[in-house]
Chimera marker file (.cmm) of the C-alpha trace (Angstrom):
<marker_set name="trace">
<marker id="1" x="-43.068" y="29.849" z="-32.606" r="1" g="1" b="0" radius="0.5"/>
<marker id="2" x="-44.401" y="30.946" z="-29.410" r="1" g="1" b="0" radius="0.5"/>
<marker id="3" x="-42.565" y="29.829" z="-25.749" r="1" g="1" b="0" radius="0.5"/>
<marker id="4" x="-43.943" y="29.738" z="-22.446" r="1" g="1" b="0" radius="0.5"/>
<marker id="5" x="-42.351" y="29.605" z="-19.451" r="1" g="1" b="0" radius="0.5"/>
<marker id="6" x="-41.871" y="26.135" z="-17.485" r="1" g="1" b="0" radius="0.5"/>
<marker id="7" x="-40.904" y="26.197" z="-14.019" r="1" g="1" b="0" radius="0.5"/>
<marker id="8" x="-40.420" y="22.934" z="-12.214" r="1" g="1" b="0" radius="0.5"/>
<marker id="9" x="-39.380" y="22.531" z="-8.541" r="1" g="1" b="0" radius="0.5"/>
<marker id="10" x="-37.441" y="19.330" z="-7.732" r="1" g="1" b="0" radius="0.5"/>
<marker id="11" x="-36.313" y="18.058" z="-4.284" r="1" g="1" b="0" radius="0.5"/>
<marker id="12" x="-32.868" y="16.673" z="-5.296" r="1" g="1" b="0" radius="0.5"/>
<marker id="13" x="-30.220" y="18.219" z="-8.336" r="1" g="1" b="0" radius="0.5"/>
<marker id="14" x="-30.204" y="14.579" z="-9.936" r="1" g="1" b="0" radius="0.5"/>
<marker id="15" x="-33.880" y="15.114" z="-10.144" r="1" g="1" b="0" radius="0.5"/>
<marker id="16" x="-33.405" y="18.533" z="-11.935" r="1" g="1" b="0" radius="0.5"/>
<marker id="17" x="-30.254" y="17.840" z="-14.623" r="1" g="1" b="0" radius="0.5"/>
<marker id="18" x="-32.185" y="14.377" z="-15.294" r="1" g="1" b="0" radius="0.5"/>
<marker id="19" x="-35.545" y="16.526" z="-16.677" r="1" g="1" b="0" radius="0.5"/>
<marker id="20" x="-33.120" y="19.467" z="-18.351" r="1" g="1" b="0" radius="0.5"/>
<marker id="21" x="-31.856" y="16.611" z="-20.362" r="1" g="1" b="0" radius="0.5"/>
<marker id="22" x="-34.882" y="14.511" z="-20.978" r="1" g="1" b="0" radius="0.5"/>
<marker id="23" x="-36.695" y="18.210" z="-22.161" r="1" g="1" b="0" radius="0.5"/>
<marker id="24" x="-34.159" y="18.050" z="-25.185" r="1" g="1" b="0" radius="0.5"/>
<marker id="25" x="-36.411" y="15.973" z="-27.181" r="1" g="1" b="0" radius="0.5"/>
<marker id="26" x="-38.799" y="18.627" z="-26.983" r="1" g="1" b="0" radius="0.5"/>
<marker id="27" x="-38.286" y="22.527" z="-28.926" r="1" g="1" b="0" radius="0.5"/>
<marker id="28" x="-36.805" y="24.179" z="-25.727" r="1" g="1" b="0" radius="0.5"/>
<marker id="29" x="-34.331" y="27.025" z="-25.119" r="1" g="1" b="0" radius="0.5"/>
<marker id="30" x="-32.495" y="28.860" z="-22.590" r="1" g="1" b="0" radius="0.5"/>
<marker id="31" x="-32.910" y="25.841" z="-19.919" r="1" g="1" b="0" radius="0.5"/>
<marker id="32" x="-31.292" y="26.672" z="-16.546" r="1" g="1" b="0" radius="0.5"/>
<marker id="33" x="-30.880" y="24.905" z="-13.147" r="1" g="1" b="0" radius="0.5"/>
<marker id="34" x="-30.529" y="27.269" z="-9.650" r="1" g="1" b="0" radius="0.5"/>
<marker id="35" x="-31.012" y="25.871" z="-5.876" r="1" g="1" b="0" radius="0.5"/>
<marker id="36" x="-33.993" y="27.251" z="-4.354" r="1" g="1" b="0" radius="0.5"/>
<marker id="37" x="-33.216" y="30.199" z="-1.793" r="1" g="1" b="0" radius="0.5"/>
<marker id="38" x="-33.937" y="30.269" z="1.492" r="1" g="1" b="0" radius="0.5"/>
<marker id="39" x="-37.384" y="31.377" z="2.053" r="1" g="1" b="0" radius="0.5"/>
<marker id="40" x="-39.522" y="28.975" z="0.158" r="1" g="1" b="0" radius="0.5"/>
<marker id="41" x="-39.893" y="25.803" z="3.608" r="1" g="1" b="0" radius="0.5"/>
<marker id="42" x="-43.736" y="26.890" z="3.404" r="1" g="1" b="0" radius="0.5"/>
<marker id="43" x="-44.836" y="26.615" z="0.652" r="1" g="1" b="0" radius="0.5"/>
<marker id="44" x="-46.886" y="23.768" z="-0.851" r="1" g="1" b="0" radius="0.5"/>
<marker id="45" x="-45.677" y="22.556" z="-3.897" r="1" g="1" b="0" radius="0.5"/>
<marker id="46" x="-48.097" y="19.462" z="-5.774" r="1" g="1" b="0" radius="0.5"/>
<marker id="47" x="-47.095" y="17.343" z="-8.409" r="1" g="1" b="0" radius="0.5"/>
<marker id="48" x="-46.938" y="17.753" z="-11.880" r="1" g="1" b="0" radius="0.5"/>
<marker id="49" x="-50.150" y="15.792" z="-13.174" r="1" g="1" b="0" radius="0.5"/>
<marker id="50" x="-50.330" y="16.341" z="-17.328" r="1" g="1" b="0" radius="0.5"/>
<marker id="51" x="-53.634" y="16.737" z="-18.505" r="1" g="1" b="0" radius="0.5"/>
<marker id="52" x="-53.572" y="17.579" z="-22.218" r="1" g="1" b="0" radius="0.5"/>
<marker id="53" x="-52.054" y="20.563" z="-23.571" r="1" g="1" b="0" radius="0.5"/>
<marker id="54" x="-53.073" y="23.009" z="-20.393" r="1" g="1" b="0" radius="0.5"/>
<marker id="55" x="-51.472" y="21.506" z="-17.136" r="1" g="1" b="0" radius="0.5"/>
<marker id="56" x="-50.308" y="23.298" z="-14.269" r="1" g="1" b="0" radius="0.5"/>
<marker id="57" x="-46.455" y="24.075" z="-15.035" r="1" g="1" b="0" radius="0.5"/>
<marker id="58" x="-46.713" y="27.130" z="-17.213" r="1" g="1" b="0" radius="0.5"/>
<marker id="59" x="-47.302" y="31.165" z="-16.878" r="1" g="1" b="0" radius="0.5"/>
<marker id="60" x="-50.216" y="31.722" z="-18.533" r="1" g="1" b="0" radius="0.5"/>
<marker id="61" x="-51.668" y="28.069" z="-19.574" r="1" g="1" b="0" radius="0.5"/>
<marker id="62" x="-54.938" y="27.159" z="-16.949" r="1" g="1" b="0" radius="0.5"/>
<marker id="63" x="-53.806" y="24.835" z="-13.846" r="1" g="1" b="0" radius="0.5"/>
<marker id="64" x="-55.077" y="21.641" z="-13.421" r="1" g="1" b="0" radius="0.5"/>
<marker id="65" x="-54.513" y="19.414" z="-10.770" r="1" g="1" b="0" radius="0.5"/>
<marker id="66" x="-54.728" y="16.699" z="-8.677" r="1" g="1" b="0" radius="0.5"/>
<marker id="67" x="-54.053" y="18.304" z="-5.467" r="1" g="1" b="0" radius="0.5"/>
<marker id="68" x="-52.422" y="17.655" z="-2.309" r="1" g="1" b="0" radius="0.5"/>
<marker id="69" x="-54.414" y="14.796" z="-1.166" r="1" g="1" b="0" radius="0.5"/>
<marker id="70" x="-55.242" y="15.104" z="2.174" r="1" g="1" b="0" radius="0.5"/>
<marker id="71" x="-53.297" y="18.788" z="2.095" r="1" g="1" b="0" radius="0.5"/>
<marker id="72" x="-50.134" y="16.989" z="3.414" r="1" g="1" b="0" radius="0.5"/>
<marker id="73" x="-47.114" y="18.370" z="3.297" r="1" g="1" b="0" radius="0.5"/>
<marker id="74" x="-44.117" y="17.630" z="1.509" r="1" g="1" b="0" radius="0.5"/>
<marker id="75" x="-42.037" y="15.067" z="3.430" r="1" g="1" b="0" radius="0.5"/>
<marker id="76" x="-38.634" y="16.654" z="1.586" r="1" g="1" b="0" radius="0.5"/>
<marker id="77" x="-38.086" y="20.067" z="0.921" r="1" g="1" b="0" radius="0.5"/>
<marker id="78" x="-37.602" y="21.412" z="-2.867" r="1" g="1" b="0" radius="0.5"/>
<marker id="79" x="-33.906" y="22.123" z="-3.072" r="1" g="1" b="0" radius="0.5"/>
<marker id="80" x="-34.022" y="22.899" z="-6.995" r="1" g="1" b="0" radius="0.5"/>
<marker id="81" x="-35.389" y="24.722" z="-9.740" r="1" g="1" b="0" radius="0.5"/>
<marker id="82" x="-35.834" y="23.833" z="-13.275" r="1" g="1" b="0" radius="0.5"/>
<marker id="83" x="-36.650" y="27.392" z="-15.819" r="1" g="1" b="0" radius="0.5"/>
<marker id="84" x="-36.974" y="26.931" z="-19.327" r="1" g="1" b="0" radius="0.5"/>
<marker id="85" x="-38.422" y="27.886" z="-22.921" r="1" g="1" b="0" radius="0.5"/>
<marker id="86" x="-40.987" y="25.637" z="-24.653" r="1" g="1" b="0" radius="0.5"/>
<marker id="87" x="-42.457" y="25.594" z="-27.182" r="1" g="1" b="0" radius="0.5"/>
<marker id="88" x="-46.065" y="26.038" z="-27.532" r="1" g="1" b="0" radius="0.5"/>
<marker id="89" x="-46.545" y="23.031" z="-29.415" r="1" g="1" b="0" radius="0.5"/>
<marker id="90" x="-44.721" y="20.558" z="-26.688" r="1" g="1" b="0" radius="0.5"/>
<marker id="91" x="-46.086" y="21.643" z="-23.682" r="1" g="1" b="0" radius="0.5"/>
<marker id="92" x="-47.760" y="18.351" z="-22.901" r="1" g="1" b="0" radius="0.5"/>
<marker id="93" x="-44.402" y="15.950" z="-24.041" r="1" g="1" b="0" radius="0.5"/>
<marker id="94" x="-42.968" y="19.091" z="-21.752" r="1" g="1" b="0" radius="0.5"/>
<marker id="95" x="-44.614" y="17.669" z="-18.951" r="1" g="1" b="0" radius="0.5"/>
<marker id="96" x="-45.305" y="14.141" z="-19.074" r="1" g="1" b="0" radius="0.5"/>
<marker id="97" x="-41.301" y="14.877" z="-18.530" r="1" g="1" b="0" radius="0.5"/>
<marker id="98" x="-41.340" y="16.917" z="-15.521" r="1" g="1" b="0" radius="0.5"/>
<marker id="99" x="-44.035" y="14.622" z="-14.155" r="1" g="1" b="0" radius="0.5"/>
<marker id="100" x="-41.472" y="11.216" z="-15.282" r="1" g="1" b="0" radius="0.5"/>
<marker id="101" x="-38.765" y="13.379" z="-13.200" r="1" g="1" b="0" radius="0.5"/>
<marker id="102" x="-40.951" y="13.810" z="-9.988" r="1" g="1" b="0" radius="0.5"/>
<marker id="103" x="-41.539" y="17.320" z="-10.794" r="1" g="1" b="0" radius="0.5"/>
<marker id="104" x="-43.979" y="19.254" z="-8.502" r="1" g="1" b="0" radius="0.5"/>
<marker id="105" x="-45.171" y="22.382" z="-8.564" r="1" g="1" b="0" radius="0.5"/>
<marker id="106" x="-46.039" y="25.430" z="-6.460" r="1" g="1" b="0" radius="0.5"/>
<marker id="107" x="-49.519" y="25.660" z="-5.192" r="1" g="1" b="0" radius="0.5"/>
<marker id="108" x="-51.461" y="28.967" z="-5.862" r="1" g="1" b="0" radius="0.5"/>
<link id1="1" id2="2" r="1" g="1" b="0" radius="0.2"/>
<link id1="2" id2="3" r="1" g="1" b="0" radius="0.2"/>
<link id1="3" id2="4" r="1" g="1" b="0" radius="0.2"/>
<link id1="4" id2="5" r="1" g="1" b="0" radius="0.2"/>
<link id1="5" id2="6" r="1" g="1" b="0" radius="0.2"/>
<link id1="6" id2="7" r="1" g="1" b="0" radius="0.2"/>
<link id1="7" id2="8" r="1" g="1" b="0" radius="0.2"/>
<link id1="8" id2="9" r="1" g="1" b="0" radius="0.2"/>
<link id1="9" id2="10" r="1" g="1" b="0" radius="0.2"/>
<link id1="10" id2="11" r="1" g="1" b="0" radius="0.2"/>
<link id1="11" id2="12" r="1" g="1" b="0" radius="0.2"/>
<link id1="12" id2="13" r="1" g="1" b="0" radius="0.2"/>
<link id1="13" id2="14" r="1" g="1" b="0" radius="0.2"/>
<link id1="14" id2="15" r="1" g="1" b="0" radius="0.2"/>
<link id1="15" id2="16" r="1" g="1" b="0" radius="0.2"/>
<link id1="16" id2="17" r="1" g="1" b="0" radius="0.2"/>
<link id1="17" id2="18" r="1" g="1" b="0" radius="0.2"/>
<link id1="18" id2="19" r="1" g="1" b="0" radius="0.2"/>
<link id1="19" id2="20" r="1" g="1" b="0" radius="0.2"/>
<link id1="20" id2="21" r="1" g="1" b="0" radius="0.2"/>
<link id1="21" id2="22" r="1" g="1" b="0" radius="0.2"/>
<link id1="22" id2="23" r="1" g="1" b="0" radius="0.2"/>
<link id1="23" id2="24" r="1" g="1" b="0" radius="0.2"/>
<link id1="24" id2="25" r="1" g="1" b="0" radius="0.2"/>
<link id1="25" id2="26" r="1" g="1" b="0" radius="0.2"/>
<link id1="26" id2="27" r="1" g="1" b="0" radius="0.2"/>
<link id1="27" id2="28" r="1" g="1" b="0" radius="0.2"/>
<link id1="28" id2="29" r="1" g="1" b="0" radius="0.2"/>
<link id1="29" id2="30" r="1" g="1" b="0" radius="0.2"/>
<link id1="30" id2="31" r="1" g="1" b="0" radius="0.2"/>
<link id1="31" id2="32" r="1" g="1" b="0" radius="0.2"/>
<link id1="32" id2="33" r="1" g="1" b="0" radius="0.2"/>
<link id1="33" id2="34" r="1" g="1" b="0" radius="0.2"/>
<link id1="34" id2="35" r="1" g="1" b="0" radius="0.2"/>
<link id1="35" id2="36" r="1" g="1" b="0" radius="0.2"/>
<link id1="36" id2="37" r="1" g="1" b="0" radius="0.2"/>
<link id1="37" id2="38" r="1" g="1" b="0" radius="0.2"/>
<link id1="38" id2="39" r="1" g="1" b="0" radius="0.2"/>
<link id1="39" id2="40" r="1" g="1" b="0" radius="0.2"/>
<link id1="40" id2="41" r="1" g="1" b="0" radius="0.2"/>
<link id1="41" id2="42" r="1" g="1" b="0" radius="0.2"/>
<link id1="42" id2="43" r="1" g="1" b="0" radius="0.2"/>
<link id1="43" id2="44" r="1" g="1" b="0" radius="0.2"/>
<link id1="44" id2="45" r="1" g="1" b="0" radius="0.2"/>
<link id1="45" id2="46" r="1" g="1" b="0" radius="0.2"/>
<link id1="46" id2="47" r="1" g="1" b="0" radius="0.2"/>
<link id1="47" id2="48" r="1" g="1" b="0" radius="0.2"/>
<link id1="48" id2="49" r="1" g="1" b="0" radius="0.2"/>
<link id1="49" id2="50" r="1" g="1" b="0" radius="0.2"/>
<link id1="50" id2="51" r="1" g="1" b="0" radius="0.2"/>
<link id1="51" id2="52" r="1" g="1" b="0" radius="0.2"/>
<link id1="52" id2="53" r="1" g="1" b="0" radius="0.2"/>
<link id1="53" id2="54" r="1" g="1" b="0" radius="0.2"/>
<link id1="54" id2="55" r="1" g="1" b="0" radius="0.2"/>
<link id1="55" id2="56" r="1" g="1" b="0" radius="0.2"/>
<link id1="56" id2="57" r="1" g="1" b="0" radius="0.2"/>
<link id1="57" id2="58" r="1" g="1" b="0" radius="0.2"/>
<link id1="58" id2="59" r="1" g="1" b="0" radius="0.2"/>
<link id1="59" id2="60" r="1" g="1" b="0" radius="0.2"/>
<link id1="60" id2="61" r="1" g="1" b="0" radius="0.2"/>
<link id1="61" id2="62" r="1" g="1" b="0" radius="0.2"/>
<link id1="62" id2="63" r="1" g="1" b="0" radius="0.2"/>
<link id1="63" id2="64" r="1" g="1" b="0" radius="0.2"/>
<link id1="64" id2="65" r="1" g="1" b="0" radius="0.2"/>
<link id1="65" id2="66" r="1" g="1" b="0" radius="0.2"/>
<link id1="66" id2="67" r="1" g="1" b="0" radius="0.2"/>
<link id1="67" id2="68" r="1" g="1" b="0" radius="0.2"/>
<link id1="68" id2="69" r="1" g="1" b="0" radius="0.2"/>
<link id1="69" id2="70" r="1" g="1" b="0" radius="0.2"/>
<link id1="70" id2="71" r="1" g="1" b="0" radius="0.2"/>
<link id1="71" id2="72" r="1" g="1" b="0" radius="0.2"/>
<link id1="72" id2="73" r="1" g="1" b="0" radius="0.2"/>
<link id1="73" id2="74" r="1" g="1" b="0" radius="0.2"/>
<link id1="74" id2="75" r="1" g="1" b="0" radius="0.2"/>
<link id1="75" id2="76" r="1" g="1" b="0" radius="0.2"/>
<link id1="76" id2="77" r="1" g="1" b="0" radius="0.2"/>
<link id1="77" id2="78" r="1" g="1" b="0" radius="0.2"/>
<link id1="78" id2="79" r="1" g="1" b="0" radius="0.2"/>
<link id1="79" id2="80" r="1" g="1" b="0" radius="0.2"/>
<link id1="80" id2="81" r="1" g="1" b="0" radius="0.2"/>
<link id1="81" id2="82" r="1" g="1" b="0" radius="0.2"/>
<link id1="82" id2="83" r="1" g="1" b="0" radius="0.2"/>
<link id1="83" id2="84" r="1" g="1" b="0" radius="0.2"/>
<link id1="84" id2="85" r="1" g="1" b="0" radius="0.2"/>
<link id1="85" id2="86" r="1" g="1" b="0" radius="0.2"/>
<link id1="86" id2="87" r="1" g="1" b="0" radius="0.2"/>
<link id1="87" id2="88" r="1" g="1" b="0" radius="0.2"/>
<link id1="88" id2="89" r="1" g="1" b="0" radius="0.2"/>
<link id1="89" id2="90" r="1" g="1" b="0" radius="0.2"/>
<link id1="90" id2="91" r="1" g="1" b="0" radius="0.2"/>
<link id1="91" id2="92" r="1" g="1" b="0" radius="0.2"/>
<link id1="92" id2="93" r="1" g="1" b="0" radius="0.2"/>
<link id1="93" id2="94" r="1" g="1" b="0" radius="0.2"/>
<link id1="94" id2="95" r="1" g="1" b="0" radius="0.2"/>
<link id1="95" id2="96" r="1" g="1" b="0" radius="0.2"/>
<link id1="96" id2="97" r="1" g="1" b="0" radius="0.2"/>
<link id1="97" id2="98" r="1" g="1" b="0" radius="0.2"/>
<link id1="98" id2="99" r="1" g="1" b="0" radius="0.2"/>
<link id1="99" id2="100" r="1" g="1" b="0" radius="0.2"/>
<link id1="100" id2="101" r="1" g="1" b="0" radius="0.2"/>
<link id1="101" id2="102" r="1" g="1" b="0" radius="0.2"/>
<link id1="102" id2="103" r="1" g="1" b="0" radius="0.2"/>
<link id1="103" id2="104" r="1" g="1" b="0" radius="0.2"/>
<link id1="104" id2="105" r="1" g="1" b="0" radius="0.2"/>
<link id1="105" id2="106" r="1" g="1" b="0" radius="0.2"/>
<link id1="106" id2="107" r="1" g="1" b="0" radius="0.2"/>
<link id1="107" id2="108" r="1" g="1" b="0" radius="0.2"/>
</marker_set>
């Protein structure tokens, strides 16, 4: 079973913990939450929007994104990072979970 790395950013520790808990419904391993260190204040984050099998949260997967409408920066800073390994077959379910818990991805 091939695993993909998931990285999602959240505006609160509660959202990150809630997403981590919900990811128990998919095949995942090595889940952890960490505070985002200083230096990310100028980064632009965009909401995770699932688009079928390939969505913009996992490394090595094509990014499909809705975009940051009107190039408006986030009102509230990202404070926590959730990282996990997700089974490739569960990528779509994981994207929906992250989206439902207000997860963001870093805009490249």
